Every structure is written in C-alpha cells, then in structure tokens.
N, C-alpha and C positions, 0 to 999 in steps of 0.2 A: 345747536352746536354743530359745527362742521365735522366732517369725517377726518380721522387722524390715521396715519399709516400704521400698519401693524395689527389692526383690529379686524376680526372676522365678524360677519353679521349673519343673521338667520336667513333662510331661503324665503323669497317672496317679500321681504321687507328691506328697509335700508340696512345695508351691511357694509362693514369696513373691508377694504381690500386686504387680502392676505399677502404679506410680504416675506415673512420668514418663520421658520420653525426649527429650532435646534434639535438635533438628533439625540436619542437617548444615550446618556453617558452613565455607566455604572448602575446605580439604583434609582436615580431620578433625573429629571431634566433640570439643567442649571438655570434656564429661563422659562417663565410660564408661557402657556398658550393663551393668546388673547382672543376674545370674542367681544362683539358689541351688539346689543339688542335694545330696542326701545322698551320702555316700561309698559306695564299693563297688557302684556301679551297673554293670550289664552293659554290655559294649561294644556300641555302636550305640544306647544309650538316648538319648532326646531331652532336650536341655537347653532349647531354645527355638527359635522360628523367627527366626533372626538376620536374614534378608532382610526380613521384615515389620517387625521392630523398627527396622531401618535405613531403612525407607521405600523399599526396592528392590522392583520388580516381578519376578515369576517369569520373565517374558519377557526381562528384562535380565540374568539370571544367566549365560547362556552367554557373553555378551560382557564382562561385568564381572569374571568369573573371581574370584568371592568365595572367599577362602581364609584359613586361620589361619596366622599367622606361624610360621616353621619351628622356632622354639625350643621351642614347647609341643607335647608329644607326646600330651597327654591328650584333645585335642578335634580334631574335623574338621568341615568344612562340606559338607553334601550339595549338590552343584552343581545339582541339578534342582529341589529344593524350597526350598533356602536354610536348612534346619534345621541347628542346631548340635548335634552328636552327640558322645557319649563314645566315644573311640577306644582307651582303655587303662584299666587298673585304677587306681582312685583310692583310696589308703589314707590317710585323714586323719592317722592317727598317724605314718605314715612320712614324710609330707610336712611336717607342721607340728608334730609332737611334742605338747607340752603347751600350746601356744598356745591361748588361749581363742577366738580368731577365726582361721579358716583361709581365706584368700582366694587364688585363683589369678588372676593378671592376665596378659593377653595382648592381642595386637592382631590384628585381621582386616584384610585388604587387599583393595581392589577396584581394578580397572583401567578405563581408558577412560571417564572420566578417573581418574587415579591418586588414590585416597583411602585413608585408613586409619582404623580405628575402635578405640577402647579398649573392652575387655570385661573385666569382673571376675566371677568365679564364686565364690560363697561355698560352701565345702564344709562341709556340715552333718554333725555327728557322729552316728553310730548306735551303738547299744549292742552292738558286736561283740566287746568284750573284757570278760571277767569279772574281778573283783578277785582278787588272788592274794597269798598269804603266802610269804615266802621259806623258811619252815620249817613242817613239819607238826606238830612238837611243840616247845613252848617250855617250858623249865624255869625256874621263878622261885623263888628262895630268899628267904623272909621270916622275919625273927626273930619269935620268939614274944612278944617284948617290944614288937612294933610297936604303935603307938598306933592307936586307932580313928580313922578318917578319913585315915590315911596313904595315899598314892597311890604306885602302882608303874607305871612306863612299860611298855607292851607294844609289840610289833612292829606297825608299820602295814602294812596291805595296800596293794598297788600296783595302780592301775587306769589304763591309758593313755588311756581315754576322758576326755572333758572335759564340762563343763556338767552337765546333769541325768544324763548317762550315767556320770559319774564316781562314785567312792566317796562314798556319802552317809551311811551309818549303820553302827554296830557294835552287835552284840548279844552278851550274855554269858549262858551257861546259868545257870539259877537256883541260887544257893548262899547259905546263911545267913550266911556270913562275908564274902562279897565282892559288890561291885556294880561297875558300869562307868560311867565318865564319858568324854566326848569333848571334845577341844580342837582348836583350829585353829592352824596355822602362819601365818607372815606371808604366805605365798603362797596361802593359802586352803585348803590341804590339811588333812585331819583325821587325828588320831592318837588312839588309845585309852589310857586309864589305868585301872589296876585300883585300886579303893578298898576299903580294909579297913573294913567296917562293924561287925565284932564281933571281940573279942579272940581270939587264937589260943592254943591249948594243945597243945604238941607231944606231951605225954604222952597226951592223949586222941586226937588225930588228927594224926599227923606229915605226912600228905600230903593235898592237895586237888586234885581233877581238874576242870578247867573247859574249856568249849568256847567259843571266841571266833568269832563269825560277822561277816563284812564283806559289806554289801549295797550295790549301786549304785542309781541312781535311774532306770534305763532301764525301758522298757515292752516286754516284761516285764523285771523286774529280774533281775540275775544276782548270785551270791554265792559266797563261799568260806569255809572254816573252818580253824581250827588248834587243836591241843590245847595247853592250858596246864596244866602240872604244877607245883603250888605245893608247895615243900618248906619245912616249918616248921623254922627254924634255932634253934639254942640262943641264949640271951640274949646280946646285945651292945647295951648301952643307949645308945650314942652313934653316930649315923650320921655319914658324911662330909658336909661342907657346902662348896659351891662359893662362891668369892668373888663371882661374878656368875651370875645366872640366864641371861643372854643376853650372849654375847660378839660384838662386831661388829668387822670388819676389812675394809679395802679393799686389794686388791692389783692390780698391773698384770698384764695378760695377757702371755703369753710369758715369765713368770717362770721362771728356770732350775729344772730338777729338783733337789730337795734343799734348796730355799730354805725357810727357816722362815717360817711364816705367823703363828702366835701360840702362846701357851702358856696352858692352862687350869690352874687350881689349886683343889684341894679340901683341907679340913683336917678332922681327926677328934680329938675331945677324949680319946679313949681312948688307951691306951698299948700299946706292944708290938705284938703280932700284930694286935690289933683296930684299931690305928691305921695299919697298912700299907695304903695306898690303891693301887688298880690302876685305870687309865683304859682304857676301851674305847669303840668306836663303838656307837651304837645307832640303829636306825631309819634306816639309810642304804642307798642302792642300790649296785649293782655299779659304776656309773660313778664314784661318789664314791670308792669304795675303790681305783679305778685311778688316781685323781689325788692323793689325800691319804694321809698316814700319821700315825698317832697313837702317840707313844711311851707305852707302858703304864706306865712308871715315872715319867716327868717330866711327862707331859701336853702335851708339845710337838707341835704340828701342823706337818708339813712336806709339801712337794709331791714327788710321785714321777712325775708326768706333766706335760704341757704344758697350760697353761690357754689357752683361746681364747674371747674375748668373743663372737665371732660364733656360736659353738656354744651357749654358755650364759653368761649374764651374772651369775648369783649361785648360791650354794649355802647350804643350811641343814643343819647337821650336828648330830646328837644325840650327846652324850658322857655316859657313865656312870662315876661314881667309886664304887668298892666297897672297903670296908675288910676287914680279916682276919676280922672277926666277921660278915661277910655283910650289913652295912649298906651301902646304896647312896644315891647322890645323882645328880641329873641336871641337865644344862645344855644350852643350844643355842649353836651357833656360826653366826653369819650372815656369810658371806664374799661381798662384792661385788667383781666383776671390773671393773677399769677398762680402758676401750678404749684401745688404742694404734693409731696410724696404720700398720698393718702390712699393709694390703691395698690394692693399686693398683686404681683403677676399672677396671671391665670394660666394653668397648664391644661392642655387638651390633647389626649392621645387620639389622634385622628383615625389611625388604623393600626392594628397590632395583630401579630400572630402569636397566640399563647403557647404554641409548641414549636420547638426547634430541635433538630437532630443533634446528638452529641458529637457527631463528626462534621458539624458545620464549619466551613472555612472561615478564616479570619476576615472580618469586614462584612459578614453577612448581615443585612438589615432585616429586622423583624418588627420594628415599630416606627411610626411617624408621629413626632411630637410637635405641637404648636404651642407657642407662648404668646401672651398678649397682656399689655399693661396699659390701662387707660390714661396713665400719666404721660407727660410728654417730656422731651428733652432728656436730660440726664436721668430724671426720675423714671423714664420709660425705657431706658436701656436695660436689657435683661442678660444675666449670665445663667446659663442652664448647665447643671452638672448632676452627676450621680452621687448619692450619699451612701458611702460604704465601699467595701472592696469587692468588686465583681469582675468577672471576665468579660465585661462589656464596656463600651464607651459611647459618648454622645458626640456625633459629628454634625456640625452646623451646616445646613444646606443653604438657607436664605436667612434674612435678618431674624425672623422669628420662627423658623422652621428647622427642626433637627431630626436626625435619624439616629435610632438606637441600634448599634451594630456590635457584633462579637469582637472581643479584643484578647481572647485567650482560649486555651483548650477547655472543652467541656467534658465532664465525666459523670454520666448519670449514676454510676455505681457509688460515687463519692457524694455528689450533691444532686438529688433528683429534681429539685425545683429551686427557683430563686424568687424572692420578693424584692424587686428592684424599686428603690425609692428615688424619684426624680425631683430635684430641687431647683426652683427658679428664683433668683434673687435679683432685685433691681439695684441701681447704683445711687439711689437716693440717700439722704442723710436725715435720720438713720435709714438704713436699707430695709426693705420689706421683702419677705419671701413666702413662697408657698411650695407645697410638695404633693406628689401623687405617687402612689405605690401600685405597681402592676406585678402580677404573678406570671412567671415564665416556667413552663414545664419542659424538662429535657426528655426528648424521645430517645429510646434505647436503640442502639445498633449492635450488631454482633461483633464486639471488639475484645472479648475476653475468652481465652482458651479454657476449656474445662481443666480443673486442677485436682489431681488425686490427693487424697488425704495422707497417703504414705508414698515415699519415693519408690518403694518396691514392697512386694508382699511375699511372704513365705508361710506355707501351711503344711502341717504334718497330718497325714491320713493313714490310718491303720489299714493294712490289706484286708481283703475279704469284706470290704464295706458293702452296704446295701446299694444297689443301683438306683439312681434317682435321688439319692441323698445329697444335701448341700454340703460342700466341703470348704467353701470360703466365700467371702463377699468383698468386693472392691467398691469403693465409693469415691465419686468425684463431684465437685461442686462448680457451678458456673454462676457468677453474680449477675449475668444478663437477665432480662425479663422475657416472659412468654416463651415462644419457640427458641429464641436465642439462648435461653438458660435451661432448656429441657435436654437432659443428657440421656443418651442411650449407649449401651455397652455391647461390645462384640469381641470375638477372638480373631486377631489378625495374623498371628504367627505362633509357631510352636516348634519344638525340636522333635516332635512326633511326625510320622509320615502323614501327609495331608489326608490320605484315605483312612488312617486310623484315628485322626483327631476327633471326628464327630462321634466315634464309638467310645471314646474315653470320657470327654467332658463337654459341657455346654454351659452357656452363660445367659442369664435372664437379661434381656435388653433394657428392661425398666429398672430392676433393682440391683443389678450387678452381682447377683448371687450365682456362684459357680456350682454346677451340679455334676456329680459323677454319673456317667451313663452306663457304667459297668462296674463289676467288682474288680479291684486292683489286685495284682499279684506281685508282691515284693521280689519274688524270685525271677520274674520276667521283666519287671520294670521297677527300679528302686526310686527313680526321681524323673521328673520331666518339667519343662519350663514352658510357660505360656506368655504371650504378649497380648494384653488386653487393651482395647481402645475405648476411650470415652469420647463421644461425638455429639455436639449439640445440633439443634435443628435450624440454625440460622442459615442465611443465604449471603455469601457462601458459608458452608458449615466449617467449624473449627474443631480440632480433635487433639487428644493427647494420649500417649501410650504409657503403660506401666507393665513391669514384669511380675509374674506370679510363679514362684517356685513351689512345686508340689513334691513333697517328700513322702514316699510310700513306706510306712513303718512295717517292720517285720512282725509277724505273729508265729507262734509255734504250731504251724499247720503241716509240717513235714516230719515223718518219722525218720530215724536214722536208717541208712541203707548199708548193709554189710557188703563190702566189695571183696573181701578175702577173709576167710577161705571161701571158695566157690561152693555154693550149696547144691546138694544133690536133689533128685526129684522128691525125696522124702523130707526136704527141709534141713537136713543135716549136712555137715561138711565131710569131704573125703578124709581118709585117715592121714595122720602124720606120724612118722616113725621117729622114735627116740632111742638113741643108743642105750643099751643096758647099763653101761658104765658112766652114764652122764652124771656129772657132778652137780651139786646145788648151784643154781643160777644159770644153768644151761638154757639157752634160748631154743625153745621148742618150736614155737610158731608165733604169729602175730595176727590178731584180729584187726582188720582194717575196715572202717565204716566212715561214711560221709553223711552230712545232713544238709539239705538244700537251703535251710534257713540260715540266718546270719546272727552274729553276736552271741549272746548267751544261749539263744535257741539252738545254735549249732555247736555249743561246747559239749563234747561227748565225754562220757565216763563209762568205764567197763567194769562189770561186776560178775562174779561167779554165783550163779543161782543154784547150781547143783553139781556135785563132783562124786564120781564113783568111789574115789579114795580121797577124803578130805585131807588137806595139808600136804599132798604130794606136789601140787603145782601152785604157783603164785601168778596173779594177773595184774599187770600195770594199770593203775586206775585211769591214767590219761593216755598211756601209750598203747594199751591193748596187747602188750607182749606177754606171752605165756612162757614162763620159765619153771624149771624144776626147783622145788623148794628143799627137797632132800633126795637121797638115793632111793631107788626102788628096793623094797624088801624082798627076801627070797620067797615069802609066802604070798606076796601081793600079786594080783593078776597082771599079766603083761598088757592087757587091753583096758584102757581107761577112757572114761567119758567126762567131758566138761560142758555144762550148759552155761553159756556166757550171754549176759544181757548188756546191750549197749543203750545207754540213756542219754538224752540231750538235757540241756540246762533250762528248758522252757518251763513255764508254769501254766497248766500242769505239764510235767515232763512226758515225752513220748519215748518209746523204746522199741528195740528189735532184739531177737534172740537167735543164737546159732549153737548148734551142738557140735563139739569138737570130738573126734575119735583119735585117740593117741595110743600108739602101740609101741611098747618097748621091744626092740629087736635090733640085732646087729646086721641082718641081711634080709633081703626080700623072701628068701626061702623059708625063713622062720615065720613070716607072717602070712604064708599061703593058706594055711588052715583058717586063719582069721578072715582072710578075704573070701574064702568059700562060705563062711558063715554069714556074710552080709546079705541082706535081703535082696532079692532079685529086683532090678530096676523095673519100673513100670514102663519105661520107654522101650518100645520094640527095637529100635535101632541100637540102643545101649545093650539090650539083651543079646542081640545078634553078635555084636562085637565081643561080648563076654565069651560066648561059645567059640568064636574063632580064635580068641587068645588061648583058651584052654586046649583047643585042638592043635594049634601050632606048638604049644608047650609040650604036649605028649610026643609029637612027631620029632621034635628037636632035642629030646632029653639026652640022647646019646651024644649029640654034638655039644650040648652044654656041659656035659661031664668032662669032655676033653678040654674045652675052653676054661673051665674052672681050675683044672689042674695047671694049665699054662699060666693062668693069672696068679695062682698061689705061689708058683715059683718066682714070678716077677715081683710080688709083694715082699718076698723075703729079701730080695736084693735092693729094695727101695729104702731110702733114708728116712722116710716119713712113715708114721704108723698107718696101717691099712685102714684103720677105722676113721681117720680124718678125711681121707679122699683128697681130691684136688678140685680147685675151682677154675672155671673158665668163664670169661665175660660173655654175656649174651643179652640180647634185648628182645622184648616181645613187641611185635609190630601189629598184632591184631587188636583192633579197637573193640573194647567191650561196650556194647550198646546198652543204653538205659542208665548209665552212670551220670549223675548230674554234675555240672561243671564246678559248682561252688562248694566243694567239700573243703574241709580244713586244710589250709595251706601251711600250717605250722609243722607238719610232720612229713619228713622225707622217708622214702621207703627203700629197703633192700629186698630183692626178690631172690629166693633160692629155688632152684629147680633140681630135683633129684631124679637121676635116671639109673636104673639098675637092670641088669640082664639076668634072666633066670638061670642062665647057664654059667655065670661067672660070679666070682666072689668079689670082684672089683666094683666099687661104687663110685660113680662120677657125678660131681655137683657142678651146676652152672651158677655163677655168681653174677647178679645184675646190680650194678651200681647206678642208681637213678639220680641225676643232678636236678636241682630245682629249675634251672633254666632250660633243661633239655627234655624233661619228661612232661608230656601233656597229661592232664588228669584223666582223660579218657583212655590212656594207654597203660594203666596200671596193671591190668590183667591180660592174660593170654588164654585163648581157648586151647582145646586139645590139639586141634589141627596145626595151629601155629607152633605149638611146642614140639610136635614131631618134626615139623619143617626145620626148626632151628636146630634140633638135635641131629637131623640128617646132615645139615650143612656143616656142623661142627665136627662130626666124626663120620666121614663117608663109609668107613669100614663097618660101622655098627649096623646091624640089620634093622630094617624099617618095619618089621612086623610088630604090630601093636600087641600081639599076644605075648611077646617076650619082654615088654617094657611096662613099667608102672611109673606114674608121675606123682611126686609129692612136692608141694610148693610151700615155702616159708617166706614171711616178710619180717624183716628186722629193721627197727628204726635206725635211721642214719643221723649221726650227730657230727656235724662238720667241725 
C-alpha cells in the first residue's frame, strides 16, 4: 500500500511524511496525530516522538506524566524522551483481518494541566504470509466433448495479506490443451479459471497433469502451487445450466441455526443418469463451511452457525452443479448480513482524575470517556449523557470521545463526593444502553471563614479572683478540612493599654479559654472589652473577630472610711461644741464616711454603739447627722461622748467606728478646762503647738479682756442674738489625701467652720455651701493650715496666732 499524506512513520523504516499537526486547543486536540508503521515491529521500536509532535518540552515530561490510555496494550510512552514505542506484537491480519485499512486509535493523557490527545496509528501490511491452496492435488474431470473455449473453475488460493501483498497473479504450467484466465469477485479477490483451448481426445490422452501457481505482489513476492489432474470423461453433450449466474440474498444477523437462506437451481437437458445434478461448494473457506450447509440434492442453502454482522457483513459462495455425465456448471451466491441492534454500547473511562478541587473553574475536564458500539448505521450511533443532577456535563470531542467537565459550583462542605453515572444509549429500535459509575472526590480549599457560636460574649467575674483561673471561653467552628478547618484564638484588640493587656488576661490558642492573669479589682477596673480573633491555618488564612465584655463584679472588700470628723492621733474626733440652750433636733454634727465598694456594699448606715448619756442625742441611720434629742439637764455633764459605728450593706458587713466628743458650752472660755483635760497628743509637733497656744493666751489675756468688753457692747446693739453668730461663705481648697473617689454621691454636704477668739465673746461661723457640680469628692475636708489661711483672708483684722483660735467643724446634709 502506498504512502498517504498526513501519516508519520517510525525512524529507520518506511514512514509517512508529516504534513500537519493542529495545536492544542482547550483540553484536547480537535484532530488526532497520525503515525504509520509496518506490522510485526519489535518491542521497543520507535513510532515517533510524541512529546515533540504535541509541542511538549522534554523538561515538562516528568511533571506532565505523558502516558497512553490503559485500554491499548500495543504502545507505550518513554517518560524521559517522549518517544512513542511499540510495546507488544502487532499482527495486522489478527487485528484487522481482510480490511484494506488497519488503524489503531488511542488516546494519550497528560497531567498538570489535565489534557488528552487523540493518536491514530496506521498499521501497514508487510508480506509475511504466502498464498496457500487448501489441497495439494485437485482432480478435474472434463468431458471429451467439451467445446473449445469452455472454462472450468479452479480452487482459489488464500492470502491473508492485503493490498499489494495479497494474491495478485495465477500461472499455469504450459499445456497445448489448456490455458488460464483470472477473474475478480465483487470484493476484489481473484480466482482462476481453466480454459480449454484445444479439443480433448480421451482415446489419445485420458489424463492431463497441470501445475497451478499463485503469486502475491510483495517484495520479494511469495507463492504456492497445487497439482491439477485433468481426467478426460466420456461424452455427455449437455452440461447443467443454473437459472442465475449470481444469486443475491440479504438475511438478518442472529438468524437461528437451520434457517433456509435460499435455493439454487440448475437444469440439464440430458436424461437419466446424465441429468442427475449434484450441488457442492467450491472456492469457499473453512469459516463459510462452519456457517452454511448446501443440500447436494436440492441445492437449498441453510445456516448451521450464528451469523454476526459485527464479525462479517457479507459472504460470497461458489456453487458447482454436476450432472451424471460429469458436466458441471457454476454460480455465485452473494449473502449480505443485515445489522440488528444486538449490541449495547460500551463505555470506557480512558483516563480520569478522581479528585478535583472545589474551586475548580467551569469547564475543567477531569475524565476522558470513550464509547463504542459494534453495531453499524443507526444502531451504532450513540448518545452519551449523565444520569442525575450533577454540577458536571459531558462535552463531545469526537464521534465516540467525550470529556466530563465541571458545569457548576462545587462545595465540599455540602457534598464531599459524587457518584456520577454515565449512560450511553444507541439509536436502535428498541434502543440499547449501558452505564458506568465513577466516584469523584472533592478536594477542600480554604473558602470558609471561622464562625463564632455567638455574635458577642459577656462574662461576669467577681473581683479578687484567683490568678490563672479561666473566666470565659469562646468557640468558633470552621467546616473546612485539615489545616483549613483548624482554628486558633488570639486577642487582637482591647480597651486596656497594650502594656497592661498581657498582665490582665490571656487566651488559649487551641481551646479559646480566656484566663485571668491577675486578681481583678472592681474599684480600679469595673469592666473592660476584648476583641478575640479566630484564625484558621489555611493558605491564605481566614479569620473572624468577636467581642468579649468582661464585667468585674464588686465584693465587699473595703471598709467604710470616716471622712468627717477628722480623727485625732488616738482615733477619736476633736470636740464639737453644743449651745447649752440647744433645742431638740438641733444639728450638732454629722459623721461623713465613704466606701470604695459599689452598690449594696457601699450603702452605709450609722449606729450609736455607746453614749455617755443615752437618749440625749439621736443619729440619722442613713445621713449620719447627730442631733439633740432633748435639752441637757442641769445635773448632766457638759462633756458627752458618742461612739458611732459606720456599717456597709455587704455580706458580711464591714464597719468603722469614731468617737465623738460633744461639749455643751456657750463660749470657748467655758470649755478651756475641758480642753486642758484632753490627753496630750503623741505627735511632738502637735504638743509644741499646744504649748505655744497656751503661752500666747497668757500673754494676751489683758488684751483679750478689753476686746471682750468691746464685743459685748457691740452685741447689745445687734439685731440678732449673740448666740446665733453669723455665717460667711468660704471654701476649703486643700485636698485631703487618701480619700477614695467613689464614695456615695447621694449626699451633699454643708461644712461649718467655727472660729472663736479667747479674748472675745463674739463667735464667728463660716458657712460652706457645696454644690454637686462644683465640689470634688477629694475636697470635702480641709486641714488646719488651710483653715487658718481662709480665716486670715476673710478677716484680716483677726490675729493669726494659733494659740488664740480653736476650730470646730460640722457637716450638715444639704437637701436641694
């Protein structure tokens, strides 16, 4: 067979010239790559450089994994050079039989990215089979009355090769009575006929010996011979005659054995024995004899085997009719096999990738599907489709080749795998179908953000907690797999100072448990907010944030603190003076205390623990105001003591005590003996000041007498009673250290400052009106120095000697 354009051949052998190669388009070539090789090549023989013809570099071969689809065992690909090699014996006659063109079609597959390529290899016939006759000796009986020019069919030689290598010529040994002619069947095969070129004379020569030689067209040619022994028969002047030279019939495949195909008929004008006709096969192979039977008497042709269109679609059978006088006649029977839809389509997954990423783009191919139907025509046309609803579709590439590609979004978290059923149905009547199921696993990608189980978190923690104790736990889930779904936790923001954050809290990266790093103090920090982040281990990682509000609960861990009256070194308050004529309900003083706790823990109550004269004074339970309950009796002591306890509302409650010294007197002169009775302060500075005051008092006694006289005259002319005094506004500016800022804000205070001169009977009061918006909590009290400074500024004429002044302060609740 001559070379045809478009085919490539192996190196060192006959090869077809390379004319074209279409470039790669999308997932596969639209046209196959063609090669041509002779049959019977040794294993390992080169077919062609497939990698070069596909445009692949040698350096890409290890990663592309170029290979031949598994269904073809005849070829393999060298993974280092990309050469297409023969891997098994290729016998053209065994593979294709008598077909004029023998082509092997297969696919090669490359990965990363996944591509497949169609390859066709033309198997060229070589002259590896000589012609052969079924018999070495053939006897042929010819009547001596045979006319010149009469022809006699001879047995044909069989040659499985095709094309030029098939049987081409017959030769007959020289003989004066016979010559040879050749004729062709409809399928192109040749058969010989013996021609009588001179009359026979049995009496002169009863037998003729001929040699028939069959020669093929190979290079070199091969041949075979058979002996023909011609027996000259006695005269029978009327040969049989068939009604037709060629009988044609079409029968369906799968015809049951024993079915009649047709009947041939030959007639003979002779009578008797010379007219008795016998029918026999001539020039048929063994395969025909296994399928058909010819009745020698009736000429009826019947089936003895099963006909299969897919194996052979037609038969040409030679029949000989011979009478009793040895005359013969010949005819041909042409049997065409009609195809029935008796073969279901076959599905082959030539190459598949069982895993695909869930973020694969639309149109990504992951499987190559091939279908094949042994039937022909309409019965062999195949429709391939998917059974069920899947995010995939089948795209036809060539007539019987399809690609399975993605046709929708994939989500491993919803469907981790698919069992895809591929159905192939032919167009026969009724149609036949087959199916094949492949399992596709979806590979996870990091496409899901961790999700916290709550939109926000809030936790309450009592103060004075143990350091290292867990106070809360946040939890987030990620439906991804492996590292993509592994969540770790961290603190990314807070309303605390960055340097303080690590000393307050920490979070376990694995469990999300939040730990306290220190004991919390409600009085310092009542609440703080954290921003926690859940982050997966994907690439790139995804994260989500959530807020955690930590409320520090208050405990009753702070005792009340007495702000007023100021306590002396012995823990008791300075004295407070009460006019002797004070009526019941007179405000004597007020005990002012604060508690650093909050809520009920800071709700203070005031109680009298001990009184030198019970029933003389009353104490406000919530206000701490000390008032006279009745008038002082004549026999009752002028100096009274009250032991006051301040309790908070905690459980258990905490308390503080203060001793109040109350003196009934109308002037400071009356209380001088009481002052001298007070214990000496332990403070050396206070003791020194005491002696200075006494010394100054003695030196100035004369001056004080004169001043008292002048004041007495002035009081008589005044419109107000002398015992009431007068009030002047004044403020304390000295901040008392150590007072906590969060004392009760529900009580506003009045401050009374009493100044009295030892030499005067006139008493002067300073009235301090403190407004809620103006008075800072830490400015409620003034020390002695600030009092003297205020007194000096208010009355420049008043002497600044501390020895001549005594200070008594009162607090009275202000009710707006």
